[in-house]
Backbone as CSV, one residue per row, in Angstrom:
resi,resn,N_x,N_y,N_z,CA_x,CA_y,CA_z,C_x,C_y,C_z
1,MET,19.905,5.811,2.391,19.190,5.773,1.108,17.917,4.944,1.277
2,GLU,16.788,5.522,0.919,15.500,4.859,1.070,14.924,4.517,-0.299
3,ILE,14.124,3.451,-0.345,13.569,3.032,-1.631,12.637,4.089,-2.199
4,TYR,11.906,4.807,-1.332,11.002,5.829,-1.860,11.796,6.964,-2.503
5,GLN,13.015,7.231,-1.992,13.849,8.246,-2.633,14.244,7.808,-4.044
6,LEU,14.565,6.526,-4.178,14.914,6.007,-5.508,13.713,6.073,-6.448
7,LYS,12.502,5.813,-5.922,11.308,5.903,-6.755,11.060,7.338,-7.199
8,TYR,11.265,8.289,-6.289,11.122,9.702,-6.661,12.155,10.072,-7.729
9,PHE,13.381,9.582,-7.522,14.457,9.841,-8.475,14.126,9.254,-9.847
10,GLU,13.659,8.003,-9.859,13.316,7.353,-11.136,12.190,8.083,-11.844
11,ALA,11.157,8.491,-11.102,10.024,9.199,-11.711,10.464,10.541,-12.279
12,THR,11.375,11.228,-11.585,11.866,12.517,-12.071,12.665,12.341,-13.348
13,ALA,13.520,11.312,-13.380,14.302,11.055,-14.590,13.399,10.665,-15.749
14,ARG,12.370,9.861,-15.461,11.471,9.392,-16.514,10.640,10.522,-17.110
15,THR,10.142,11.411,-16.268,9.256,12.478,-16.744,10.011,13.736,-17.155
16,GLY,11.249,13.892,-16.635,12.011,15.099,-16.935,11.477,16.335,-16.248
17,SER,10.685,16.128,-15.195,10.030,17.259,-14.536,9.774,16.916,-13.077
18,ILE,10.158,17.833,-12.174,9.879,17.647,-10.747,8.378,17.616,-10.505
19,GLY,7.658,18.532,-11.148,6.212,18.598,-10.959,5.504,17.344,-11.437
20,ALA,5.869,16.873,-12.642,5.239,15.660,-13.183,5.577,14.449,-12.323
21,ALA,6.815,14.370,-11.829,7.206,13.256,-10.969,6.418,13.279,-9.658
22,ALA,6.213,14.474,-9.101,5.445,14.584,-7.857,4.022,14.092,-8.052
23,ARG,3.427,14.458,-9.186,2.062,13.999,-9.457,2.025,12.483,-9.619
24,ALA,3.005,11.932,-10.308,3.047,10.480,-10.525,3.247,9.732,-9.217
25,CYS,3.972,10.330,-8.281,4.268,9.664,-7.009,3.276,10.044,-5.915
26,HIS,2.321,10.926,-6.258,1.276,11.331,-5.319,1.854,12.012,-4.079
27,VAL,2.847,12.886,-4.290,3.408,13.704,-3.212,3.469,15.149,-3.706
28,THR,3.732,16.060,-2.785,3.858,17.457,-3.188,5.205,17.683,-3.857
29,GLN,5.279,18.706,-4.679,6.526,19.013,-5.373,7.652,19.368,-4.396
30,PRO,7.376,20.202,-3.370,8.458,20.493,-2.412,8.971,19.251,-1.696
31,ALA,8.044,18.332,-1.327,8.472,17.119,-0.629,9.378,16.271,-1.509
32,LEU,9.017,16.154,-2.782,9.849,15.367,-3.683,11.214,16.029,-3.875
33,SER,11.231,17.347,-4.033,12.503,18.067,-4.218,13.429,17.863,-3.029
34,VAL,12.860,17.910,-1.819,13.666,17.717,-0.609,14.330,16.346,-0.615
35,GLN,13.580,15.309,-1.020,14.133,13.957,-1.011,15.183,13.758,-2.099
36,ILE,15.002,14.398,-3.240,16.029,14.327,-4.291,17.323,14.979,-3.803
37,LYS,17.206,16.135,-3.149,18.394,16.816,-2.622,19.059,15.996,-1.527
38,ALA,18.235,15.318,-0.704,18.798,14.468,0.343,19.564,13.295,-0.263
39,LEU,19.034,12.734,-1.332,19.718,11.624,-2.007,21.027,12.102,-2.618
40,GLU,21.016,13.275,-3.236,22.246,13.842,-3.799,23.287,14.079,-2.703
41,ALA,22.822,14.579,-1.551,23.753,14.844,-0.450,24.363,13.556,0.075
42,GLU,23.550,12.506,0.210,24.054,11.239,0.714,25.070,10.615,-0.229
43,LEU,24.779,10.713,-1.544,25.684,10.119,-2.532,26.883,11.017,-2.828
44,GLY,26.763,12.305,-2.511,27.848,13.239,-2.768,28.018,13.588,-4.229
45,ILE,26.903,13.495,-4.997,26.948,13.805,-6.433,25.711,14.601,-6.821
46,GLN,25.789,15.240,-7.980,24.626,15.917,-8.535,23.947,14.957,-9.506
47,LEU,22.655,14.694,-9.272,21.925,13.738,-10.097,21.309,14.376,-11.326
48,PHE,20.901,15.639,-11.218,20.189,16.303,-12.314,20.816,17.654,-12.630
49,GLU,20.720,18.012,-13.883,20.976,19.380,-14.316,19.635,20.070,-14.497
50,ARG,19.446,21.207,-13.849,18.193,21.930,-13.954,18.270,22.894,-15.132
51,HIS,17.173,22.955,-15.908,17.087,23.905,-17.018,15.653,24.390,-17.134
52,ALA,15.407,25.291,-18.063,14.109,25.958,-18.148,12.974,24.983,-18.417
53,ARG,13.239,23.904,-19.136,12.183,22.963,-19.513,12.024,21.829,-18.513
54,GLY,12.862,21.771,-17.484,12.752,20.694,-16.511,14.109,20.264,-16.006
55,VAL,14.368,18.977,-15.954,15.635,18.453,-15.456,16.151,17.368,-16.392
56,LYS,17.454,17.164,-16.340,18.108,16.146,-17.165,19.159,15.450,-16.317
57,LEU,19.272,14.144,-16.475,20.260,13.384,-15.712,21.681,13.817,-16.049
58,THR,22.516,13.916,-15.021,23.942,14.076,-15.234,24.539,12.711,-15.576
59,ARG,25.828,12.691,-15.915,26.470,11.411,-16.190,26.421,10.520,-14.948
60,ALA,26.648,11.140,-13.770,26.565,10.370,-12.526,25.140,9.888,-12.282
61,GLY,24.172,10.749,-12.611,22.771,10.372,-12.450,22.390,9.196,-13.324
62,GLU,22.940,9.148,-14.546,22.658,8.022,-15.441,23.153,6.712,-14.841
63,ARG,24.321,6.781,-14.193,24.854,5.558,-13.563,23.974,5.126,-12.395
64,VAL,23.550,6.071,-11.581,22.679,5.738,-10.459,21.355,5.175,-10.961
65,MET,20.859,5.726,-12.063,19.564,5.297,-12.601,19.567,3.824,-12.978
66,ARG,20.661,3.332,-13.547,20.699,1.928,-13.952,20.483,1.011,-12.746
67,THR,21.143,1.331,-11.642,20.976,0.514,-10.434,19.622,0.742,-9.791
68,ALA,19.168,1.996,-9.763,17.889,2.318,-9.117,16.746,1.573,-9.779
69,ARG,16.722,1.553,-11.095,15.645,0.862,-11.803,15.662,-0.625,-11.520
70,GLN,16.847,-1.210,-11.482,16.926,-2.640,-11.217,16.459,-2.951,-9.797
71,LEU,16.832,-2.101,-8.840,16.393,-2.301,-7.461,14.876,-2.197,-7.342
72,ILE,14.279,-1.230,-8.054,12.819,-1.053,-8.014,12.128,-2.273,-8.597
73,ILE,12.638,-2.776,-9.712,12.053,-3.969,-10.332,12.134,-5.157,-9.377
74,GLU,13.314,-5.362,-8.772,13.491,-6.494,-7.859,12.579,-6.362,-6.644
75,LEU,12.408,-5.144,-6.135,11.553,-4.946,-4.972,10.099,-5.235,-5.312
76,GLU,9.647,-4.767,-6.478,8.266,-5.024,-6.884,8.019,-6.517,-7.066
77,GLN,8.998,-7.218,-7.631,8.852,-8.663,-7.790,8.819,-9.352,-6.431
78,LEU,9.655,-8.877,-5.487,9.659,-9.442,-4.140,8.300,-9.241,-3.476
79,ARG,7.758,-8.041,-3.575,6.445,-7.774,-2.984,5.377,-8.657,-3.605
80,HIS,5.448,-8.802,-4.921,4.497,-9.670,-5.615,4.613,-11.109,-5.112
81,ASP,5.846,-11.624,-5.001,6.040,-13.003,-4.560,5.558,-13.205,-3.128
82,ILE,5.785,-12.206,-2.277,5.343,-12.319,-0.880,3.825,-12.318,-0.805
83,ARG,3.182,-11.430,-1.563,1.721,-11.397,-1.560,1.155,-12.733,-2.013
84,ARG,1.802,-13.332,-3.006,1.316,-14.583,-3.566,1.889,-15.814,-2.858
85,ARG,2.709,-15.577,-1.818,3.390,-16.684,-1.139,4.157,-17.540,-2.150
86,ASN,4.760,-16.825,-3.100,5.458,-17.489,-4.193,6.952,-17.530,-3.866
87,PHE,7.371,-18.510,-3.078,8.746,-18.572,-2.639,9.558,-19.619,-3.391
88,GLY,8.951,-20.210,-4.406,9.646,-21.236,-5.161,10.319,-20.712,-6.412
89,ALA,10.397,-19.385,-6.541,11.052,-18.733,-7.683,10.407,-19.124,-9.011
90,GLN,9.079,-19.338,-8.995,8.383,-19.630,-10.250,8.355,-18.370,-11.107
91,PRO,8.854,-18.427,-12.332,8.844,-17.222,-13.169,7.409,-16.793,-13.492
92,THR,7.201,-15.486,-13.475,5.869,-14.926,-13.681,5.923,-13.832,-14.735
93,LEU,4.965,-13.836,-15.645,4.801,-12.738,-16.589,3.497,-12.027,-16.252
94,ARG,3.605,-10.751,-15.877,2.436,-9.949,-15.520,2.013,-9.144,-16.733
95,ILE,0.779,-9.345,-17.158,0.277,-8.738,-18.394,-0.917,-7.852,-18.070
96,GLY,-0.865,-6.602,-18.477,-2.029,-5.734,-18.419,-2.816,-5.882,-19.705
97,ILE,-4.141,-5.915,-19.609,-4.945,-6.162,-20.803,-6.332,-5.561,-20.626
98,GLN,-6.910,-5.085,-21.717,-8.294,-4.629,-21.681,-9.217,-5.837,-21.518
99,PRO,-10.241,-5.739,-20.665,-11.078,-6.908,-20.375,-11.691,-7.558,-21.611
100,PHE,-12.199,-6.759,-22.557,-12.851,-7.374,-23.711,-11.844,-8.107,-24.590
101,LEU,-10.585,-7.649,-24.619,-9.570,-8.377,-25.369,-9.304,-9.734,-24.720
102,ALA,-9.279,-9.738,-23.395,-8.999,-10.991,-22.692,-10.095,-12.019,-22.912
103,THR,-11.358,-11.579,-22.860,-12.461,-12.541,-22.918,-12.876,-12.894,-24.338
104,GLU,-12.830,-11.941,-25.244,-13.390,-12.155,-26.579,-12.365,-12.577,-27.619
105,LEU,-11.104,-12.211,-27.428,-10.134,-12.447,-28.493,-8.938,-13.305,-28.080
106,LEU,-8.417,-13.074,-26.883,-7.092,-13.589,-26.594,-7.045,-14.734,-25.588
107,ALA,-8.199,-15.284,-25.208,-8.171,-16.420,-24.278,-7.427,-17.606,-24.893
108,ARG,-7.704,-17.906,-26.164,-7.030,-19.054,-26.806,-5.530,-18.842,-26.939
109,PRO,-5.056,-17.684,-27.488,-3.598,-17.510,-27.551,-2.944,-17.472,-26.174
110,MET,-3.674,-16.999,-25.147,-3.124,-17.031,-23.796,-2.908,-18.476,-23.337
111,ARG,-3.889,-19.336,-23.616,-3.725,-20.748,-23.241,-2.559,-21.365,-24.001
112,GLN,-2.450,-21.050,-25.311,-1.345,-21.567,-26.107,0.000,-21.053,-25.574
113,PHE,0.003,-19.805,-25.134,1.218,-19.226,-24.566,1.624,-19.977,-23.302
114,MET,0.645,-20.291,-22.465,0.944,-21.029,-21.236,1.486,-22.419,-21.541
115,ASP,0.968,-23.038,-22.622,1.496,-24.340,-23.034,2.950,-24.214,-23.497
116,ALA,3.223,-23.109,-24.229,4.574,-22.901,-24.758,5.565,-22.528,-23.662
117,MET,5.066,-21.901,-22.583,5.926,-21.447,-21.488,5.648,-22.307,-20.248
118,ALA,5.794,-23.595,-20.406,5.500,-24.524,-19.310,6.319,-24.170,-18.071
119,GLY,5.655,-24.170,-16.930,6.322,-23.825,-15.679,6.182,-22.376,-15.288
120,TRP,5.682,-21.567,-16.201,5.489,-20.148,-15.917,4.096,-19.909,-15.351
121,GLN,3.983,-18.827,-14.598,2.681,-18.329,-14.173,2.378,-17.057,-14.962
122,VAL,1.169,-16.956,-15.491,0.715,-15.754,-16.195,-0.294,-15.043,-15.307
123,MET,-0.056,-13.774,-15.052,-0.961,-12.975,-14.242,-1.533,-11.846,-15.096
124,LEU,-2.854,-11.832,-15.254,-3.512,-10.769,-16.013,-4.017,-9.693,-15.065
125,ARG,-3.791,-8.441,-15.438,-4.391,-7.299,-14.752,-5.324,-6.648,-15.770
126,GLU,-6.614,-6.846,-15.600,-7.605,-6.361,-16.573,-8.085,-4.974,-16.151
127,ARG,-7.812,-3.996,-17.016,-8.116,-2.609,-16.704,-8.549,-1.872,-17.969
128,PRO,-9.264,-0.741,-17.825,-9.504,0.132,-18.981,-8.179,0.628,-19.556
129,ASN,-8.228,1.090,-20.781,-7.018,1.409,-21.534,-6.092,2.391,-20.821
130,ASP,-6.642,3.493,-20.268,-5.778,4.507,-19.674,-5.057,3.977,-18.437
131,LEU,-5.697,3.085,-17.688,-5.068,2.534,-16.492,-3.977,1.523,-16.832
132,LEU,-4.031,0.943,-18.033,-2.984,-0.001,-18.430,-1.639,0.701,-18.560
133,LEU,-1.647,1.926,-19.060,-0.400,2.685,-19.147,0.148,2.975,-17.754
134,GLU,-0.733,3.289,-16.823,-0.311,3.559,-15.452,0.333,2.320,-14.831
135,LEU,-0.279,1.143,-15.046,0.309,-0.098,-14.532,1.711,-0.311,-15.094
136,LEU,1.862,-0.027,-16.376,3.142,-0.241,-17.045,4.202,0.729,-16.517
137,LEU,3.850,1.999,-16.420,4.807,3.002,-15.957,5.175,2.796,-14.497
138,ASN,4.263,2.238,-13.712,4.537,1.958,-12.305,5.177,0.590,-12.092
139,ARG,5.495,-0.099,-13.186,6.174,-1.403,-13.139,5.329,-2.475,-12.458
140,GLU,4.031,-2.344,-12.523,3.150,-3.364,-11.957,2.871,-4.476,-12.958
141,VAL,3.173,-4.254,-14.230,3.111,-5.291,-15.256,4.347,-5.156,-16.136
142,GLU,4.706,-6.264,-16.805,5.842,-6.219,-17.736,5.420,-5.784,-19.131
143,VAL,4.199,-6.094,-19.512,3.712,-5.763,-20.853,2.217,-5.502,-20.770
144,SER,1.738,-4.585,-21.608,0.298,-4.340,-21.708,-0.157,-4.628,-23.132
145,LEU,-1.326,-5.259,-23.247,-1.983,-5.478,-24.535,-3.179,-4.546,-24.558
146,MET,-3.161,-3.568,-25.466,-4.104,-2.465,-25.332,-4.329,-1.752,-26.660
147,SER,-5.406,-0.988,-26.712,-5.658,-0.146,-27.865,-4.714,1.052,-27.841
148,ARG,-4.481,1.594,-29.012,-3.571,2.737,-29.090,-4.228,3.984,-28.508
149,PRO,-3.563,4.657,-27.549,-4.118,5.899,-27.009,-3.851,7.065,-27.953
150,ALA,-4.345,8.231,-27.592,-4.097,9.412,-28.420,-2.599,9.719,-28.516
151,ARG,-1.859,9.439,-27.434,-0.415,9.697,-27.425,0.265,8.688,-26.520
152,TRP,1.373,8.115,-27.006,2.161,7.211,-26.178,3.067,8.025,-25.265
153,PRO,3.139,7.715,-23.968,4.139,8.366,-23.107,5.549,8.018,-23.566
154,ALA,6.500,8.854,-23.181,7.895,8.597,-23.538,8.394,7.352,-22.810
155,GLY,9.374,6.698,-23.415,10.047,5.587,-22.756,9.416,4.235,-22.966
156,LEU,8.482,4.115,-23.925,7.822,2.838,-24.170,8.199,2.291,-25.542
157,THR,8.231,0.985,-25.653,8.361,0.310,-26.935,7.008,-0.283,-27.290
158,THR,6.572,-0.082,-28.527,5.256,-0.560,-28.952,5.396,-1.483,-30.155
159,ARG,4.549,-2.495,-30.208,4.513,-3.420,-31.344,3.050,-3.629,-31.730
160,ARG,2.709,-3.267,-32.956,1.324,-3.407,-33.412,0.980,-4.877,-33.580
161,LEU,-0.140,-5.283,-32.991,-0.595,-6.666,-33.098,-1.585,-6.843,-34.236
162,PHE,-2.627,-6.008,-34.259,-3.647,-6.099,-35.296,-4.550,-4.868,-35.205
163,GLU,-5.401,-4.730,-36.185,-6.388,-3.658,-36.202,-7.759,-4.255,-35.910
164,LEU,-8.485,-3.607,-35.015,-9.781,-4.110,-34.585,-10.886,-3.234,-35.170
165,PRO,-11.625,-3.737,-36.168,-12.689,-2.922,-36.762,-13.891,-2.808,-35.833
166,PHE,-14.734,-1.828,-36.112,-15.960,-1.620,-35.351,-17.161,-2.092,-36.163
167,ALA,-18.256,-2.380,-35.459,-19.510,-2.784,-36.095,-20.667,-2.177,-35.311
168,VAL,-21.849,-2.345,-35.861,-23.075,-1.843,-35.236,-23.829,-3.039,-34.655
169,TYR,-24.370,-2.865,-33.448,-25.129,-3.921,-32.779,-26.507,-3.392,-32.385
170,CYS,-27.532,-4.188,-32.686,-28.891,-3.821,-32.284,-29.684,-5.094,-31.991
171,ARG,-30.801,-4.952,-31.323,-31.660,-6.098,-31.033,-32.321,-6.591,-32.324
172,THR,-32.677,-7.868,-32.351,-33.304,-8.427,-33.554,-34.652,-7.787,-33.855
173,SER,-35.264,-7.134,-32.857,-36.542,-6.452,-33.068,-36.373,-5.009,-33.529
174,HIS,-35.133,-4.546,-33.631,-34.872,-3.157,-34.019,-35.124,-2.982,-35.517
175,PRO,-35.587,-1.787,-35.952,-35.829,-1.564,-37.387,-34.602,-1.814,-38.267
176,LEU,-33.382,-1.601,-37.738,-32.181,-1.821,-38.543,-31.824,-3.298,-38.694
177,ALA,-32.439,-4.162,-37.895,-32.020,-5.562,-37.838,-32.299,-6.333,-39.124
178,VAL,-33.140,-5.798,-40.005,-33.415,-6.473,-41.275,-32.273,-6.291,-42.266
179,ARG,-31.303,-5.430,-41.913,-30.187,-5.119,-42.818,-28.945,-5.900,-42.395
180,ASP,-28.060,-6.201,-43.352,-26.741,-6.749,-43.026,-25.691,-5.648,-42.968
181,GLN,-25.937,-4.581,-43.751,-25.037,-3.439,-43.794,-25.845,-2.174,-43.585
182,VAL,-25.218,-1.216,-42.917,-25.854,0.080,-42.719,-24.822,1.172,-42.966
183,THR,-25.301,2.382,-43.178,-24.427,3.549,-43.270,-24.548,4.349,-41.974
184,LEU,-23.623,5.259,-41.789,-23.722,6.128,-40.616,-25.008,6.944,-40.641
185,ARG,-25.417,7.378,-41.823,-26.665,8.130,-41.923,-27.849,7.302,-41.427
186,ASP,-27.785,5.982,-41.647,-28.842,5.099,-41.144,-28.834,5.013,-39.620
187,VAL,-27.629,5.010,-39.041,-27.473,4.694,-37.621,-27.598,5.916,-36.719
188,LEU,-27.053,7.045,-37.160,-26.922,8.208,-36.278,-28.230,8.724,-35.689
189,PRO,-29.363,8.644,-36.369,-30.589,9.168,-35.744,-31.068,8.381,-34.525
190,PHE,-30.588,7.157,-34.344,-31.044,6.338,-33.223,-30.214,6.629,-31.967
191,PRO,-30.761,6.358,-30.769,-29.973,6.485,-29.539,-28.725,5.599,-29.623
192,LEU,-27.562,6.195,-29.358,-26.293,5.502,-29.567,-25.642,5.106,-28.245
193,ILE,-25.044,3.923,-28.260,-24.266,3.407,-27.134,-22.830,3.243,-27.625
194,LEU,-21.869,3.840,-26.894,-20.487,3.846,-27.349,-19.550,3.392,-26.253
195,TRP,-18.415,2.888,-26.678,-17.310,2.544,-25.787,-16.397,3.756,-25.685
196,ASN,-15.990,4.103,-24.458,-15.055,5.215,-24.258,-13.651,4.773,-24.661
197,ASP,-13.450,4.640,-25.931,-12.211,4.047,-26.419,-11.159,5.110,-26.679
198,PRO,-9.898,4.707,-26.871,-8.819,5.677,-27.059,-8.937,6.513,-28.321
199,ILE,-9.634,6.013,-29.345,-9.739,6.812,-30.569,-10.887,7.807,-30.481
200,ASP,-11.597,7.841,-29.347,-12.673,8.806,-29.092,-13.732,8.727,-30.188
201,THR,-14.418,7.593,-30.220,-15.454,7.369,-31.223,-16.539,8.433,-31.157
202,ALA,-16.903,8.864,-29.963,-17.976,9.856,-29.829,-17.630,11.142,-30.572
203,ALA,-16.413,11.640,-30.378,-16.007,12.876,-31.063,-15.957,12.676,-32.572
204,ARG,-15.458,11.525,-33.017,-15.378,11.262,-34.449,-16.772,11.164,-35.068
205,LEU,-17.694,10.514,-34.362,-19.048,10.388,-34.893,-19.746,11.743,-34.978
206,ARG,-19.499,12.587,-33.993,-20.123,13.913,-34.035,-19.590,14.734,-35.203
207,ARG,-18.294,14.623,-35.484,-17.733,15.316,-36.654,-18.350,14.773,-37.940
208,MET,-18.467,13.446,-38.043,-19.075,12.841,-39.226,-20.535,13.262,-39.356
209,ALA,-21.228,13.330,-38.223,-22.644,13.718,-38.252,-22.816,15.131,-38.769
210,ARG,-21.908,16.016,-38.362,-22.005,17.396,-38.859,-21.825,17.453,-40.367
211,LYS,-20.901,16.640,-40.890,-20.696,16.618,-42.343,-21.913,16.056,-43.070
212,LEU,-22.551,15.076,-42.436,-23.739,14.468,-43.036,-25.011,15.271,-42.757
213,LYS,-24.875,16.306,-41.893,-26.020,17.131,-41.480,-27.107,16.277,-40.819
214,VAL,-26.624,15.378,-39.957,-27.502,14.502,-39.190,-27.097,14.624,-37.720
215,GLY,-28.043,14.623,-36.809,-27.720,14.681,-35.388,-27.176,13.363,-34.889
216,ALA,-26.312,13.414,-33.854,-25.785,12.217,-33.203,-26.265,12.232,-31.758
217,HIS,-27.086,11.259,-31.398,-27.742,11.236,-30.094,-27.125,10.135,-29.236
218,VAL,-26.038,10.469,-28.514,-25.344,9.500,-27.660,-26.054,9.454,-26.311
219,VAL,-26.539,8.261,-25.919,-27.286,8.134,-24.667,-26.515,7.399,-23.585
220,PHE,-25.456,6.656,-23.973,-24.746,5.862,-22.982,-23.334,5.593,-23.470
221,THR,-22.353,5.763,-22.580,-20.972,5.377,-22.875,-20.422,4.602,-21.676
222,SER,-19.423,3.778,-21.942,-18.816,2.987,-20.867,-17.342,2.761,-21.167
223,ASP,-16.541,2.630,-20.109,-15.138,2.257,-20.286,-14.990,0.812,-20.749
224,MET,-16.033,0.003,-20.557,-15.979,-1.413,-20.895,-16.861,-1.694,-22.113
225,ALA,-16.257,-2.232,-23.173,-17.020,-2.534,-24.381,-18.107,-3.562,-24.105
226,THR,-17.840,-4.512,-23.208,-18.836,-5.534,-22.900,-20.071,-4.925,-22.238
227,THR,-19.882,-3.869,-21.461,-21.020,-3.188,-20.841,-21.873,-2.507,-21.896
228,GLY,-21.227,-1.897,-22.887,-21.975,-1.289,-23.989,-22.811,-2.308,-24.735
229,PHE,-22.228,-3.488,-24.982,-22.976,-4.546,-25.657,-24.167,-4.977,-24.819
230,ALA,-23.955,-5.131,-23.505,-25.041,-5.555,-22.620,-26.185,-4.535,-22.612
231,MET,-25.846,-3.251,-22.640,-26.878,-2.213,-22.650,-27.657,-2.233,-23.962
232,ALA,-26.978,-2.484,-25.075,-27.683,-2.601,-26.355,-28.596,-3.819,-26.343
233,ALA,-28.155,-4.917,-25.730,-28.986,-6.112,-25.637,-30.228,-5.872,-24.792
234,GLU,-30.159,-4.908,-23.867,-31.320,-4.550,-23.049,-32.244,-3.569,-23.758
235,GLY,-31.853,-3.152,-24.969,-32.707,-2.263,-25.746,-32.507,-0.794,-25.465
236,ALA,-31.352,-0.434,-24.845,-31.114,0.974,-24.520,-30.720,1.804,-25.730
237,GLY,-30.351,1.172,-26.829,-29.948,1.908,-28.015,-29.195,1.019,-28.984
238,VAL,-28.621,1.643,-29.998,-27.791,0.962,-30.991,-26.334,1.170,-30.600
239,ALA,-25.572,0.094,-30.520,-24.183,0.181,-30.078,-23.231,0.174,-31.265
240,ILE,-22.211,1.022,-31.189,-21.102,1.002,-32.140,-19.872,0.611,-31.334
241,LEU,-19.416,-0.625,-31.545,-18.397,-1.236,-30.698,-17.426,-2.057,-31.547
242,PRO,-16.299,-2.496,-30.969,-15.406,-3.387,-31.715,-16.153,-4.609,-32.239
243,ALA,-15.781,-5.029,-33.441,-16.507,-6.110,-34.128,-16.042,-7.472,-33.636
244,ILE,-16.213,-7.736,-32.350,-15.736,-8.993,-31.773,-16.837,-9.739,-31.035
245,PHE,-18.051,-9.208,-31.065,-19.122,-9.783,-30.268,-20.094,-10.628,-31.082
246,ALA,-19.693,-11.035,-32.276,-20.597,-11.815,-33.116,-21.052,-13.095,-32.414
247,GLY,-20.146,-13.728,-31.679,-20.491,-14.966,-30.994,-21.524,-14.802,-29.902
248,ARG,-21.689,-13.593,-29.410,-22.668,-13.345,-28.349,-24.054,-12.993,-28.891
249,CYS,-24.117,-12.663,-30.177,-25.343,-12.063,-30.701,-26.549,-13.001,-30.627
250,VAL,-26.396,-14.256,-31.016,-27.546,-15.151,-31.088,-28.177,-15.333,-29.722
251,ARG,-27.354,-15.669,-28.724,-27.927,-15.920,-27.397,-28.436,-14.640,-26.722
252,ALA,-27.974,-13.466,-27.206,-28.429,-12.197,-26.629,-29.585,-11.581,-27.419
253,GLY,-30.009,-12.249,-28.503,-31.071,-11.680,-29.331,-30.643,-10.434,-30.065
254,MET,-29.400,-10.456,-30.566,-28.811,-9.267,-31.196,-28.414,-9.562,-32.634
255,ARG,-28.227,-8.501,-33.411,-27.666,-8.571,-34.761,-26.408,-7.719,-34.818
256,GLN,-25.435,-8.218,-35.563,-24.240,-7.426,-35.857,-24.326,-6.948,-37.297
257,LEU,-24.191,-5.645,-37.517,-24.287,-5.037,-38.832,-22.970,-4.350,-39.162
258,SER,-22.542,-4.470,-40.395,-21.312,-3.791,-40.806,-21.632,-2.379,-41.293
259,LEU,-20.644,-1.497,-41.130,-20.761,-0.124,-41.634,-20.177,-0.078,-43.032
260,SER,-20.983,0.297,-44.006,-20.528,0.233,-45.390,-19.790,1.484,-45.846
261,ASP,-20.004,2.618,-45.179,-19.441,3.863,-45.706,-18.293,4.425,-44.880
262,HIS,-18.059,3.918,-43.671,-16.950,4.400,-42.852,-16.292,3.218,-42.166
263,ARG,-14.993,3.322,-42.018,-14.247,2.257,-41.333,-13.684,2.812,-40.030
264,LEU,-14.396,2.581,-38.970,-13.879,2.889,-37.642,-13.069,1.691,-37.164
265,ALA,-11.909,1.944,-36.603,-11.063,0.844,-36.151,-10.143,1.335,-35.046
266,ALA,-9.671,0.410,-34.238,-8.712,0.704,-33.173,-7.528,-0.236,-33.320
267,GLY,-6.324,0.308,-33.354,-5.128,-0.517,-33.378,-4.861,-1.102,-32.008
268,VAL,-4.497,-2.389,-31.955,-4.182,-3.075,-30.699,-2.682,-3.356,-30.679
269,TYR,-2.040,-3.038,-29.556,-0.581,-3.070,-29.465,-0.121,-3.848,-28.234
270,ALA,1.083,-4.415,-28.340,1.832,-4.871,-27.175,2.804,-3.758,-26.809
271,VAL,2.859,-3.406,-25.528,3.643,-2.255,-25.078,4.456,-2.656,-23.854
272,TRP,5.731,-2.270,-23.820,6.558,-2.529,-22.656,7.553,-1.390,-22.478
273,ARG,8.154,-1.331,-21.303,9.075,-0.244,-20.984,10.403,-0.430,-21.704
274,ARG,10.889,0.661,-22.265,12.151,0.608,-23.001,13.340,0.408,-22.065
275,ASP,13.211,0.860,-20.816,14.337,0.767,-19.882,14.368,-0.558,-19.128
276,ALA,13.431,-1.425,-19.409,13.393,-2.724,-18.738,13.817,-3.825,-19.710
277,GLN,14.228,-4.936,-19.158,14.570,-6.091,-19.989,13.336,-6.555,-20.749
278,VAL,13.512,-6.910,-22.018,12.381,-7.409,-22.800,11.837,-8.656,-22.115
279,PRO,10.532,-8.667,-21.798,9.977,-9.808,-21.058,10.205,-11.130,-21.771
280,ASP,10.603,-12.151,-21.008,10.761,-13.488,-21.577,9.429,-13.956,-22.154
281,GLY,9.489,-14.541,-23.312,8.282,-15.063,-23.938,7.478,-14.042,-24.713
282,LEU,7.936,-12.776,-24.741,7.140,-11.741,-25.394,6.964,-12.014,-26.888
283,ALA,8.030,-12.436,-27.565,7.932,-12.711,-29.000,6.922,-13.825,-29.268
284,THR,6.915,-14.854,-28.408,5.941,-15.943,-28.553,4.528,-15.421,-28.364
285,LEU,4.305,-14.582,-27.340,2.982,-14.032,-27.064,2.486,-13.185,-28.230
286,ILE,3.350,-12.333,-28.765,2.962,-11.481,-29.889,2.574,-12.329,-31.096
287,SER,3.386,-13.339,-31.397,3.099,-14.199,-32.542,1.759,-14.910,-32.386
288,LEU,1.467,-15.419,-31.200,0.210,-16.128,-30.967,-0.990,-15.181,-31.066
289,CYS,-0.845,-13.972,-30.550,-1.935,-12.994,-30.639,-2.220,-12.630,-32.092
290,GLN,-1.164,-12.431,-32.867,-1.350,-12.082,-34.279,-1.959,-13.246,-35.040
291,ASP,-1.502,-14.471,-34.780,-2.045,-15.631,-35.466,-3.536,-15.818,-35.153
292,SER,-3.936,-15.447,-33.933,-5.336,-15.627,-33.533,-6.285,-14.729,-34.321
293,MET,-5.735,-13.656,-34.916,-6.579,-12.703,-35.636,-6.643,-12.977,-37.125
294,VAL,-5.907,-13.994,-37.619,-5.931,-14.290,-39.055,-7.345,-14.638,-39.478
295,GLY,-7.866,-13.870,-40.416,-9.213,-14.113,-40.911,-10.282,-13.366,-40.140
296,THR,-9.932,-12.840,-38.950,-10.952,-12.157,-38.130,-11.308,-10.798,-38.680
297,ASN,-10.309,-10.112,-39.255,-10.525,-8.743,-39.696,-10.937,-8.640,-41.160
298,GLY,-11.214,-9.739,-41.800,-11.492,-9.706,-43.222,-12.729,-8.960,-43.585
């Protein structure tokens, strides 16, 4: 029995599909099928029932899955400890997080969390939203703090932390900068800078523009909200981004304007695997993150 066979087995059980598991494991479908059959032969049991829509664990497969998942978790932790030369059994919480959330919103609650979890090590993996799900499904992090995607994959538990509103950002020399509030009709004619966020702001703005009979001229998008802000500060256009950059505006020569006629927002969630043990300290982390937003969204 090889660990890669168990990983193929776990991916197949998780996705319910040989093809989807092969893609997740970056192997061909025939190669994965051969290894699943080899594992079944070695154990002397049938792990899956095949049907038209994919595969389903047998009762024996469910029993094997409980051990396989635990072995995979322990192996990943061992690899992590070896890479970090962490042989003192220091407990570690690995958190996936969007970069702008880490720098603009959650640095203080993270510090408070570390104070509350004395003796623990916190490891952040900062990635764009879509890659955070991949880290979670591959067991490279215990929890992800992220915006809500268009669809949650199966097998995850989600807890809403807060709603993050959007705002408009422009240079102080921009014609809109004399305003505190603007409408979409005011903003859409200008070159737009957008964040490639999970709620697909670009598509939503284009739909709104059609209703308003105004063109939407998107000139720049980025996976990183901070990059969009930086481009707006360079005068590349007007940015529509999460309303968290107010503290940067003065030193960047920027203005933050509220949208008076539409409320664009992204829900931010804590997400973890349903088949894994609830991470220690998760309730404390969620509470601190929520407390940090009191008054921010008003």
